[in-house]
N, C-alpha and C positions, 0 to 999 in steps of 0.2 A: 595497628592503626585502624581507626574507625571513622565513618562518615555518617552524618545525620541529614535527613531530608524528609520533607513532607510538603505535599501540595496543599495550598490553603484556599484555592478556588480553581474551577475548571475553565472559566471563560478566557483567561489570559492566554492560553496556548491552544485552545480548541478551535483552530481556524485552518483552512486550507487542506492540503492532501493528508490522508491518513492511510498508511499501508495496512492491509488486512491479510490474514491467512485465508486460504480457500474456504475453510470451514466458516469463518466469520463473513466472508463475502456472500456465501450462500444464505447464511442466517439473516443478513442485513440487506439483501438485494432490494427489498421494498423501501429502504430508508435512504441509501446513499447512491448517487450516480457513480457507476463503477467504470474503471479503465484498468488496463494492464500497464504498469510502469516498470521500465527496464532501467536499472541504475548500475552503471559500470564502475569498476574499480581497477586501477592499474596495478601491475605487479610491483611488489615492494611496499604497498600499503599494508598497514598492520592488520586490517580485517580481511585481507585478500583470501587467505586459506578458508576462513569461516564462511565468507560469502560464496566461494566456489563450492563448498560443501552443502550449503543450504540453497544455492541457486544453480548456476551453470558457468561454464567458461566458453569464450568464443575467441577465435583466431581472426585478427584483423587482416586487412589486405597487405599491411607491412609486416605481417607475421608476428606481431606482438599479441600477447594473450591478455584478455580481460576476464576478471571475475564479474559476473552479472547477477544482481538480485532482481528477480522478477516477481512483482507483487500485485495482486488485485488491490486496487486503491480507491478509496473514496475520493473522487476527482472533483474537488471543490475549490473555487478561486480563493487565494489567500486572504482576500478581504471579506470572505463570507464565514460566519461562524458555523460550527457543526449544526446541522438541522435538528439535532436532539438536545441542543443546549437550551436550558430554560432561562427565563428572564432574570432570575436571581443568580445566574452564573453556575448553577448546578447541572449535573448530567441528568437528563430526563429518562435515561435507560440504564441507570447505574448498575442495577442487578443483572443486566443483560448486555453490558457494554463489550465492545470488541477486545480481544486479547492485547492489542497494541496499547489501548488505553489503560488496561490493568497493569501492564508490565512497566510502563514509563515510570521513571526516566531510564530504566535499564533497557538495553538494546541487544537482542539475541544474535544479531549479525556480528557481534564482537564476542571474543572469548571472555569468560567470566572474570579472569584476573585483570582484564583490560577495560573495566567499567568505571573507574574512578572519576574521569572527567565528564562522564554523563551526569554526575551529581552536582554539576555547577549550573545554577539557574541561568537560563538564556534570557535575552531581552524580552520583556513582556510576560514572563512567567511569574506567577504568584506562588512563591515557595518559601519554606522556612528551613534554614540550615543551622539554626541556633541550638544551644544546649537543650532547649525544650523539645526539639524535634526528635523523633525516634531514630535509633541507630539502624541503618538499613544495609550497611556495607562494612565488613570487618575483615581485616587481613586478606583483602582481595577476594572475598567471598560474599555472596549475597545472603543476607541474614534470613529474610522471609522469602523463600525462593519458589513458592508454589506457582505463582503467575508466570514467572520467568520460565520455569520448566514446562509449563503448559504450552506457552507460545512456542518455545524452542522445539517441543515435541511435534506440534502441528507443522512447523516449518520442515522438520526432518521427514515427516510422512508425506508431505506434498512435493518434496524435491523431485522425485522421479517423474511426476506428472508435468511439472514445469519444464523439466529438461526435454521431455517429449514435445511440449508446446514450442519450446525454443527451436528445436530442429525443424518443425513444421513452418514456423513463422519465418525463419531465416531462409528457408527454401523458397517460399512463395512471396515473401516481402523482403527482398534483399536490401532495400533502402534502410532497413533497421540497422544493418552493419555500419553503414556510413554515419548514421545518427549516433550510434554508440561510440564511434571513434571521436566524433565532435564533442559528445558529452564528457568523455574521459579526459579530453584536452582542456575542457572548461567545466569542472565539477559544479561550480556555482550556478551553471545554466540549467541544472536538473537532468533528468533522464529522458528516455524515449518513451512516448506514450502511444499505445495501440488500443483499439477498441476491444471490448469484452467478447464480441461475436467471434473474433478470430480464435480466441481461446476455447470457447464453447464448441466451435466447429472442429478445431484441431484435436481436441481431447475427447470428442464424442460424449460429452456429459449426458447421462441419462435424464437429468432434470433440466436440460438446457431450455426447453420451451417454457417450463414453469418459471425459470429464472428470468428469461426474456420478458415474460408477461409481467413480472414484478418490476423489472427495470424500466419498461416503456413509459409508465406514467411519471416515474421519478425523473427520467431524462427530459420528458416534456415540461415538467415543472421548472427544472433548472434552465431549460432553453428559454422559457418565458421570462425567468428572472434575470437572464443575461442579455436579452434582446435589446438592441439599441445602444449598448454600452461599448464604446470604442475600445476601451482597455480590456474588455472581456470577449472580444470578437472571436478569438480562437476557441475559448471555452464554448461559446454559443454555437459555432460551426460544428464542433465535436458532438455536443449534446444533440443537435438536430440530426446529424448523420448517424450517430449511434442509435438514436430513437427509431430511425427508419430501419436500421438493421435488426433491432429487436422486434419491431412489428413484423418484418419479413419472416423472422424465425417462428414467430407465433402463428402466422398464416400458414407457413409450410407444414407445421406440426398439425394444424387443424384440417389440412387437405388430405383426404385418403389417397394412398398411392394407387395408381392404376396398374393392373396386371400387365 
């Protein structure tokens, strides 16, 4: 059995949140407003084991276990296009675009034999699944797998770092646990969102100040773009708060420590 698939334009699906690898988040910190998004999965879900392997597991207060994907994410309102999308619908950074954009529609949080329904175009996608499109999936295997393997490899390498972050965050921000329980009960509601500063602090990233300096103007730009829009009030509050956190990190790094 084989399936054909090709994207015919970028603009149809390049809106809203985009999960990134840590490598991509660092590379694109000057382009996208970043947040850490926690997406829970209940036991019994078909991607549970793979999500636990690439992310972490948490025990809820009722003793149920969740697998949780934790991803640095381009935190953009669903009504906003990707900031790198050009007027003609093409990607403005095609040669340097994030791994998630390269791998789509395949999804590494699923095992390779379980990718078939990812090749069904979603509402708003501009895709070709006709006989003219290239074969991309055959006998439950990805045909051209370089991008998939690259993203999967990045996720495997970063998993220990994110597990360490999860331990820190759940200790100092226990409200995350309740948020995950609610998100697991209502998957359509999305995941739990935390600021990038908590990750930079928890993991003691050596380039934290440089990353914060690149993020600060991006967050300021998106705060200005969402100001006064009632339906984007939560985004606006987060951009403003996270911008202050980034500015604080930059100031602290620039202030010499006193003996």
